[in-house]
C-alpha positions as CSV (number, residue, x, y, z in Angstrom):
1,M,0.0,0.0,0.0
2,G,2.9,2.4,0.8
3,D,4.3,2.1,-2.8
4,R,1.2,3.1,-4.7
5,A,1.1,6.4,-6.6
6,P,-0.1,9.5,-4.9
7,G,-3.8,9.8,-4.6
8,K,-4.5,6.1,-5.4
9,V,-5.2,5.2,-1.7
10,G,-8.5,6.2,-0.2
11,A,-7.8,9.2,2.0
12,R,-10.7,8.6,4.4
13,R,-9.7,4.9,4.9
14,L,-6.1,5.9,5.5
15,V,-6.8,8.7,7.9
16,G,-9.4,6.5,9.7
17,A,-6.9,3.7,10.2
18,A,-4.2,6.1,11.3
19,S,-6.7,7.8,13.7
20,L,-7.4,4.4,15.3
21,G,-3.7,3.8,15.7
22,V,-3.0,7.2,17.2
23,L,-6.0,6.8,19.5
24,V,-4.5,3.5,20.8
25,S,-1.1,5.2,21.2
26,G,-2.7,8.1,23.1
27,I,-4.4,5.7,25.5
28,V,-1.2,3.9,26.1
29,V,0.7,7.1,26.6
30,N,-1.8,8.2,29.3
31,I,-1.4,4.8,31.0
32,Y,2.3,5.5,30.8
33,L,1.9,8.9,32.5
34,A,-0.2,7.4,35.2
35,V,2.5,4.8,35.9
36,V,5.1,7.5,36.2
37,A,2.8,9.5,38.5
38,R,2.2,6.4,40.7
39,A,6.0,5.9,40.9
40,L,6.9,9.5,41.9
41,P,5.6,11.8,44.6
42,P,3.8,15.0,43.4
43,A,6.9,17.2,43.9
44,E,9.1,14.8,41.9
45,Y,6.4,14.4,39.3
46,A,6.5,18.2,38.8
47,T,10.1,17.8,37.6
48,F,9.2,15.0,35.2
49,G,6.1,17.0,34.1
50,S,8.4,19.9,33.3
51,F,10.7,17.6,31.3
52,W,7.7,16.1,29.5
53,A,6.4,19.6,28.5
54,L,9.8,20.8,27.4
55,A,10.3,17.6,25.4
56,L,7.2,18.4,23.5
57,V,8.2,22.0,23.0
58,L,11.7,21.1,21.7
59,G,10.5,18.0,19.9
60,F,7.3,19.0,18.2
61,G,8.2,22.7,18.3
62,A,11.6,22.3,16.4
63,F,10.9,19.4,14.1
64,L,7.1,19.4,13.3
65,P,7.7,22.0,10.6
66,L,10.0,19.4,8.8
67,E,7.2,16.8,9.1
68,Q,4.6,19.2,7.7
69,E,6.9,20.3,4.8
70,L,7.6,16.7,3.9
71,A,3.9,15.9,4.1
72,R,3.1,18.8,1.7
73,R,5.9,18.3,-0.8
74,L,6.2,14.5,-1.1
75,P,2.8,14.1,-2.8
76,L,3.7,16.8,-5.4
77,P,5.8,16.0,-8.6
78,G,9.5,16.3,-8.1
79,D,12.8,14.5,-7.2
80,R,12.0,12.8,-3.9
81,R,15.5,11.6,-3.4
82,A,16.7,15.2,-3.6
83,L,13.9,16.3,-1.3
84,L,14.8,13.7,1.4
85,R,18.5,14.7,1.2
86,A,17.5,18.3,1.6
87,A,15.2,17.5,4.5
88,T,18.2,15.7,6.2
89,G,20.3,18.9,5.9
90,A,17.4,21.0,7.2
91,T,17.0,18.6,10.2
92,G,20.6,19.3,11.1
93,V,19.9,23.1,11.0
94,L,16.9,22.7,13.2
95,T,18.8,20.5,15.6
96,V,21.4,23.2,16.1
97,L,18.7,25.8,16.6
98,A,17.0,23.6,19.2
99,L,20.2,23.2,21.2
100,L,21.0,26.9,21.0
101,V,17.6,27.7,22.4
102,L,18.1,25.1,25.1
103,G,21.4,26.8,26.0
104,G,20.0,30.3,25.9
105,A,17.1,29.4,28.2
106,L,19.3,27.4,30.6
107,P,18.7,29.5,33.7
108,I,14.9,29.2,33.5
109,L,14.9,25.6,32.4
110,Y,17.4,24.5,35.1
111,R,15.1,25.9,37.8
112,A,12.0,24.3,36.2
113,L,13.9,20.9,36.1
114,D,14.6,21.2,39.9
115,D,18.3,21.9,39.2
116,D,18.8,18.3,38.0
117,F,21.7,18.2,35.6
118,S,20.9,14.6,34.4
119,V,17.4,15.7,33.4
120,L,18.9,18.6,31.5
121,L,21.3,16.3,29.6
122,A,18.3,14.0,28.8
123,L,16.6,17.0,27.3
124,A,19.6,17.8,25.1
125,A,19.7,14.1,24.0
126,L,16.0,14.3,23.1
127,C,16.6,17.2,20.7
128,V,19.0,14.9,18.7
129,V,16.7,11.9,18.8
130,S,13.6,14.0,17.8
131,A,15.4,14.8,14.5
132,G,15.2,11.1,13.4
133,Q,11.7,10.8,14.8
134,F,10.2,13.5,12.7
135,L,12.1,12.6,9.6
136,V,10.4,9.1,9.8
137,R,7.0,10.6,10.5
138,G,7.1,13.1,7.7
139,T,8.3,10.5,5.2
140,L,5.6,8.1,6.1
141,I,2.8,10.7,6.1
142,G,4.0,12.3,2.8
143,T,3.9,8.9,1.0
144,D,0.4,8.0,2.3
145,R,1.8,5.3,4.6
146,L,-0.4,6.5,7.5
147,V,-1.1,3.0,8.8
148,R,2.6,2.4,9.2
149,H,2.9,5.9,10.8
150,A,0.2,4.9,13.3
151,A,1.9,1.6,14.0
152,V,5.2,3.3,14.8
153,M,3.4,5.6,17.2
154,V,1.8,2.6,18.9
155,L,5.2,0.9,19.1
156,D,6.7,4.1,20.6
157,A,4.0,4.3,23.3
158,V,4.3,0.6,24.1
159,V,8.1,0.9,24.5
160,R,7.6,3.9,26.8
161,L,5.2,2.0,28.9
162,G,7.3,-1.0,29.1
163,L,10.4,0.9,30.3
164,A,8.3,2.8,32.8
165,V,6.8,-0.4,34.2
166,V,10.4,-1.8,34.6
167,L,11.5,1.3,36.5
168,F,8.3,1.2,38.6
169,V,8.8,-2.4,39.6
170,A,12.4,-1.9,40.3
171,A,11.5,1.0,42.7
172,G,13.8,3.8,43.8
173,A,13.9,5.4,40.3
174,D,13.8,9.2,40.3
175,A,12.5,11.6,37.7
176,A,15.8,11.5,35.8
177,A,15.5,7.7,35.2
178,F,12.1,8.1,33.6
179,C,13.3,11.0,31.5
180,W,16.2,9.0,30.0
181,A,13.8,6.0,29.5
182,L,11.6,8.3,27.4
183,V,14.6,9.3,25.2
184,A,15.5,5.7,24.7
185,A,12.0,4.7,23.8
186,I,11.7,7.3,21.1
187,A,15.1,6.3,19.6
188,L,14.2,2.5,19.6
189,A,10.8,3.0,18.0
190,H,11.8,5.5,15.2
191,V,15.5,5.4,14.2
192,P,15.4,1.8,12.8
193,Q,12.4,2.8,10.6
194,L,14.3,5.5,8.7
195,P,16.2,3.5,6.0
196,G,13.1,1.5,4.9
197,A,10.9,4.5,4.9
198,W,13.2,6.4,2.6
199,R,13.7,3.5,0.2
200,R,9.9,3.1,-0.2
201,A,9.5,6.9,-0.5
202,V,11.9,7.0,-3.5
203,A,10.3,4.1,-5.2
204,W,6.8,5.5,-4.5
205,G,7.6,8.8,-6.0
206,R,9.2,7.7,-9.3
207,P,5.9,7.7,-11.4
208,A,5.2,11.3,-10.2
209,A,8.7,12.7,-10.9
210,D,8.7,15.8,-13.0
211,P,12.1,16.5,-14.7
212,S,11.2,20.2,-15.1
213,A,10.5,20.7,-11.4
214,P,13.4,22.5,-9.4
215,R,15.4,20.2,-7.2
216,A,14.9,20.7,-3.5
217,T,17.9,22.0,-1.6
218,T,18.7,22.2,2.1
219,R,18.4,26.0,2.0
220,D,15.1,25.8,0.2
221,V,13.5,23.4,2.7
222,T,15.0,25.3,5.6
223,R,13.6,28.6,4.3
224,A,10.2,27.1,3.8
225,A,10.3,25.6,7.3
226,L,11.2,28.8,9.2
227,P,7.8,30.4,9.3
228,L,6.4,27.0,10.3
229,L,9.1,26.8,12.9
230,V,7.8,30.1,14.4
231,G,4.3,28.8,14.5
232,S,5.3,25.4,15.8
233,V,7.4,26.8,18.6
234,C,4.6,29.2,19.6
235,A,2.1,26.3,19.5
236,Q,4.2,24.1,21.8
237,L,4.9,27.0,24.1
238,L,1.2,27.7,24.3
239,L,0.3,24.0,24.9
240,N,3.3,22.8,26.9
241,G,5.2,25.9,28.1
242,L,2.5,27.1,30.5
243,P,2.9,24.0,32.8
244,V,6.7,24.7,32.9
245,L,6.0,28.3,33.9
246,V,3.6,27.2,36.6
247,V,6.2,24.9,38.0
248,A,8.9,27.5,37.8
249,Q,6.8,30.1,39.5
250,A,5.7,27.7,42.3
251,A,7.6,28.0,45.5
252,D,8.9,25.0,47.5
253,G,6.6,23.0,49.7
254,P,2.8,23.0,49.3
255,Q,2.8,25.2,46.3
256,M,5.2,22.9,44.5
257,A,3.0,20.0,45.2
258,A,0.0,21.9,43.9
259,A,2.0,22.6,40.7
260,G,2.6,18.8,40.4
261,V,-1.1,18.2,40.7
262,F,-1.9,20.8,38.1
263,V,0.7,19.3,35.7
264,A,-0.8,15.8,36.1
265,A,-4.4,17.1,35.7
266,F,-3.5,19.3,32.7
267,T,-1.7,16.4,31.0
268,L,-4.7,14.1,31.4
269,A,-7.3,16.8,30.4
270,K,-5.5,17.5,27.2
271,A,-5.4,13.8,26.2
272,P,-7.5,14.5,23.1
273,L,-4.7,16.6,21.8
274,S,-2.4,13.6,22.0
275,M,-4.4,12.3,19.0
276,V,-5.1,15.6,17.2
277,V,-1.6,17.0,17.3
278,P,0.2,13.9,15.8
279,L,-2.5,13.7,13.1
280,Q,-2.4,17.3,12.1
281,S,0.2,16.6,9.4
282,A,-1.7,13.6,8.2
283,V,-4.5,15.7,6.7
284,V,-2.1,18.0,4.9
285,P,-1.6,15.8,1.7
286,T,-5.4,15.5,1.4
287,L,-6.0,19.2,1.9
288,T,-3.2,20.0,-0.6
289,R,-4.8,17.8,-3.3
290,L,-8.3,19.3,-2.6
291,I,-7.0,22.9,-2.8
292,A,-4.8,22.3,-5.9
293,G,-7.8,20.7,-7.6
294,G,-10.0,23.8,-6.9
295,R,-12.2,21.9,-4.5
296,R,-12.3,24.7,-1.9
297,R,-15.9,24.2,-1.0
298,E,-15.2,20.8,0.3
299,V,-12.5,22.2,2.6
300,L,-14.9,24.8,3.9
301,V,-17.5,22.1,4.6
302,L,-15.0,20.1,6.5
303,L,-14.1,23.2,8.6
304,V,-17.8,23.9,9.4
305,K,-18.5,20.3,10.4
306,G,-15.4,20.4,12.6
307,A,-16.5,23.6,14.4
308,A,-20.0,22.1,15.0
309,G,-18.4,19.0,16.4
310,L,-16.2,21.0,18.8
311,L,-19.2,23.0,20.1
312,A,-21.3,19.8,20.7
313,T,-18.3,18.3,22.5
314,A,-18.0,21.4,24.7
315,A,-21.7,21.3,25.6
316,V,-21.2,17.8,27.0
317,G,-17.6,17.7,28.1
318,V,-17.2,20.9,30.1
319,P,-20.0,20.1,32.6
320,L,-18.9,16.5,32.8
321,A,-15.3,17.7,33.6
322,W,-16.6,20.0,36.3
323,W,-18.7,17.3,37.9
324,A,-16.7,14.1,37.5
325,G,-13.2,15.4,36.7
326,P,-11.7,15.6,40.2
327,T,-12.7,12.0,41.0
328,I,-11.1,10.8,37.7
329,I,-7.9,12.7,38.5
330,S,-7.6,11.1,42.0
331,L,-8.5,7.7,40.6
332,V,-5.9,7.8,37.9
333,F,-3.0,9.5,39.7
334,G,-3.7,8.6,43.3
335,D,-5.3,10.3,46.4
336,D,-2.5,12.9,46.7
337,Y,-3.8,14.5,43.4
338,V,-6.7,16.7,44.3
339,I,-8.0,19.5,42.0
340,A,-11.3,21.5,41.8
341,G,-13.9,20.9,39.1
342,I,-13.7,24.5,37.9
343,D,-10.0,24.1,37.1
344,L,-10.7,21.1,34.9
345,A,-13.6,22.9,33.2
346,L,-11.3,25.8,32.2
347,I,-8.6,23.4,30.9
348,I,-11.2,21.4,28.8
349,C,-12.5,24.7,27.2
350,G,-8.9,25.6,26.3
351,V,-8.3,22.1,24.9
352,L,-11.3,22.3,22.5
353,A,-10.3,25.8,21.4
354,H,-6.8,24.6,20.8
355,I,-8.1,21.7,18.6
356,G,-9.9,24.3,16.5
357,L,-6.7,26.3,16.1
358,V,-4.7,23.2,15.1
359,V,-7.2,22.2,12.4
360,V,-7.5,25.7,10.8
361,T,-3.8,26.2,10.6
362,Q,-3.4,23.0,8.6
363,V,-5.4,24.7,5.8
364,H,-2.8,27.4,5.7
365,V,0.0,24.8,5.6
366,A,-1.7,23.0,2.6
367,R,-2.1,26.3,0.8
368,G,1.6,27.0,1.3
369,R,0.8,30.1,3.4
370,H,3.3,29.4,6.1
371,V,3.5,33.0,7.3
372,D,-0.2,32.8,8.2
373,V,0.5,29.8,10.3
374,A,3.1,31.7,12.2
375,L,0.8,34.8,12.7
376,S,-2.0,32.6,14.1
377,W,0.1,30.9,16.7
378,L,2.1,34.1,17.6
379,A,-1.2,35.9,18.3
380,G,-2.3,33.0,20.6
381,L,1.0,32.9,22.4
382,L,1.1,36.7,23.0
383,A,-2.5,36.6,24.3
384,A,-1.6,33.8,26.7
385,G,1.5,35.5,27.9
386,V,-0.4,38.8,28.7
387,T,-3.1,36.8,30.5
388,F,-0.6,34.7,32.5
389,W,1.0,37.7,34.0
390,S,-2.3,39.5,34.5
391,V,-4.3,36.9,36.3
392,P,-3.5,36.4,40.0
393,G,-2.7,32.9,41.3
394,V,-0.1,30.6,39.7
395,I,-2.5,27.8,38.9
396,L,-5.4,29.9,37.8
397,S,-3.3,32.1,35.6
398,G,-2.0,29.0,33.7
399,E,-5.5,27.7,33.1
400,V,-7.0,31.0,31.9
401,A,-3.9,31.8,29.8
402,F,-4.2,28.5,27.9
403,L,-7.9,29.2,27.2
404,V,-7.5,32.8,26.2
405,G,-4.5,32.1,24.0
406,S,-6.2,29.2,22.2
407,V,-9.3,31.3,21.5
408,V,-7.4,34.3,20.3
409,G,-5.2,32.1,18.0
410,A,-8.2,30.3,16.5
411,A,-10.1,33.6,15.9
412,T,-6.9,35.1,14.3
413,S,-6.4,32.1,12.0
414,C,-10.1,32.0,10.9
415,S,-10.0,35.8,10.2
416,I,-6.8,35.4,8.1
417,L,-8.4,32.6,6.1
418,A,-11.6,34.6,5.5
419,V,-9.7,37.7,4.3
420,S,-7.3,35.8,2.1
421,R,-10.3,33.8,0.6
422,R,-11.9,37.1,-0.5
423,R,-8.7,38.6,-1.9
424,S,-7.5,35.7,-4.0
425,P,-8.3,32.1,-4.9
426,W,-6.7,29.4,-2.8
427,E,-3.9,27.6,-4.5
428,G,-1.3,25.0,-3.5
429,R,2.3,26.0,-3.8
430,P,5.3,23.8,-4.5
């Protein structure tokens, strides 16, 4: 199935199968997080929670643009071998940028990681490992191998859970041990997949090769990825940076323990995003083909249906989170994890708004309007930052900032889409 020509595999069937795999991996990951929470006290889990959030910021934030650009370009005519080589060079550039950011933010990050040097080293190692991870993901998505993509994600989640269980049974493991186990799991699940994925991508692309199309270069791919990099980093800071700020702002003692409870609850409440965020690039090839084929109305219908689904989910999910959420948190993480229903309701509202923001920005990616992606996420992050420093209370400020930032970002993205649609027809760009 992975070697068929572009567009010959049913998009709905592929995305449906991939969604099932991502759903399974999301469930396994949440079980994994519960195991880690059971193995660590709340204060120690706050350190792991900060690492987890930073891992997503530096992993997804730095390398998701590469995955999105491969997902957009691989279905188009061109020399895929040259594109993959260029993507490898761009990955090196992005890795260096991630490590430079890590070094520049060292004073803040070191505090958020409870001054644990081993955890900091694990974070640097994760930057390198994530390069291979997202090269694999982008190659599989761009060549319609979404089932294999989902299978790799499930494998990754299972390896994470297995290593966490080993550490839990062994007892005595601290946050650093679980952090290094996460790095090892990502490497074991993804790096061995890379050679085979590239061989199939080159073979899959031969029928669609266009000799007249310009060859991709490292500079070309890097330049295209930079606006997406801005948007991706802003997205991850909005989603995963706030828990780090909450932990960094919390004082030692009861407030630190409360921050650990917030991190655990926030991680569980945003579980739907563990499916939506990995799948966001999976819809790019389909959207690219629809827009390139002039089928804009179908894209708009999909957006309207998605908005209606989010509103219906909010009508049911928010009251449910308020009423039953605290009990679920204590049941999953233990009796030491106690949080109010209003806190969970605010987080769930933010999660749903964030899903809408993720979906709309993928339309901009498919159109080749990468700057619009950056503007959408930058607006959301700025709104969240102002809100965080304006609302009193460390925990409450984190919850409200996430909600406000996600709403502002989604509104900005929709406004840009509406204005650009009136000014000029949508078109896919190479």
